C-alpha positions, 0 to 999 in steps of 0.5 A: 500500500502507498504510505499513509500521508495523513501525518506526513503529507508531501509538498510537491513541486511540479517543476519550474521555479522563478529563480536564477539558477538550480542552486538557488532553487535547491536551497530556497525550496529546502529552506521553505519546505525541507521536512515535507519534501520527497523530491526536488526539481531543478526549477527549469531555469534558463531556456526551460522557463517557458517550458517547451517554447524553445523547441519550436526553433529547434524543430524548425531547424531540423533537416527533416522539417520545414515551416508550413508557410501556406498554413495559418499559424496555430492560435495559442489561447488561454481559457478566456479566448485571449490569444497569447501568441500565434505559433507557426506551423511546421511540417515534415519535408516531402520524402523526409523521415526525422532521425532521432539523432538529429534532435538536440533538446539538451534535456539530459545535459541540463539534468546531469548538470543539475544533478551535480549541484544536487549531489554536492548540496546533499553531501553537504547536508543542505538537501535532506538525505531522503530527498530524490532528484526530480527530472520533469520532462515534456512528453513527445506529444507536447511539441508535436501537437503545439507545432506540427500540422495535424497530418504530420503528427504521426511522422514526427512522434516516433522519432521524438519519442525515441529521442526523449527515451534516449535522454532518459537513458542518458540521465539514468546512466549518470544518476544513481537510479534509486536517487532519481524520479522522472515526471512526465508532464502531460499537458497537450494530451489533456488539452486534446481530450478537451477538444483544444486541438484539431483532430489528426489522422490518428485518434488522439486518445489512442495516440496519447495512451500509446505514447504515455505507455511507451515513455513510462515503461522506458523509465528504468525500474529503479527510478520513481515514475510520476505523471503531472496532468496539466491544463497549461499555464503559459501566462500563469492561467489555464488554456482550458478551465476544467469543468471537473476532474473527470477527464483527469481521472479517465486519463489516470485510470487509462495510464495506470492500467497500461503502464507496467512500470510502477507509478509513484504519483499523479499530480492534478490541478485544482482551479482557484474558484473550485471548492465545490464537491462537484469538481472533486466528485469524479475522484470516486472513480479514480483507480490508483495502484496500491503504491500510487499517490495523489497530489493535488495542485490546490495551492494558490497565491494569497488564498489560505482560506481557499487552500484549506477549503479546496483541501477539505473538499478534495478529502471528502472524495479521495485520499490526498497524499500531497499538495502543490500548485496547479503547474510550475511557478516560473511563469507567474510573478516572481514576487509571489514565490515566498508566499506561495512556498509558505502556503505549501507548508501551511496546507501540509500542516493543515492536512496533519491537523485535520 
């Protein structure tokens, strides 16, 4: 059975943190929430601050890919219809086949560099000995759905999947596997379930589950595996506002039934205005494995009463093993970070007292 977190809830950090570098992230998060940590990300600083936006240019420069100048750009919108940016569409060049070896995303290199800092700080007892190094990675579907013309998604996905699995293999070779956790960030898949993207030649549900299963089972057995289900946060607001947790529960159940690698956790967001039972009611259908934990992204800025209400409502429908924000924090106001970190701890302490 999963550990009973009633008396020791986890503070989970999804990934991005608005700080200048990984060392600042490690030190700041440990100082704020050390006793409640199980894993620690490097904050996705530098080019990853805007998550996968840097991959647009990387893909456009690939020898097998070109800009589809005859196709209108994809309008990347948030929940209220505001267009955040227009993304030029890409396509596979006629007769070309993407080579996994030509993608240079740098995810393994960046993770290994951060691991060096993590290990040094853990040896110096800055980071608690029981805390694992967390690597948060986009799925191959993320840049594929955001950037490619729908008809060419199946032409890119196999190569990009092989590349990202290769990045995990490189990380696993450099980091002791029992001190490592890999979190796959599942965003475009959730949005596709909500009808956000145009349909492609392959049913998106089948495509999504096939890829999420392949990349989950590609994580070496001794490495912790988790999935962060996401509704996007390009401007620190969702691309779609979920009506309830139904789609996330459906996806978690489907992933859990297919992936052979033990899944340590699922993370799911909770919008600020959802303290009602209706939002959490689908959790009654959630079927987690015996060792799988549920973390809810219910922490919001300057809303302690709301954090408490969301936690209380959620716990009427499921065991909540950890608290978090809805997504990474780097795309929000950096001035909010100290109060957000304090809110994580306050909610964890509240969970103990409840």
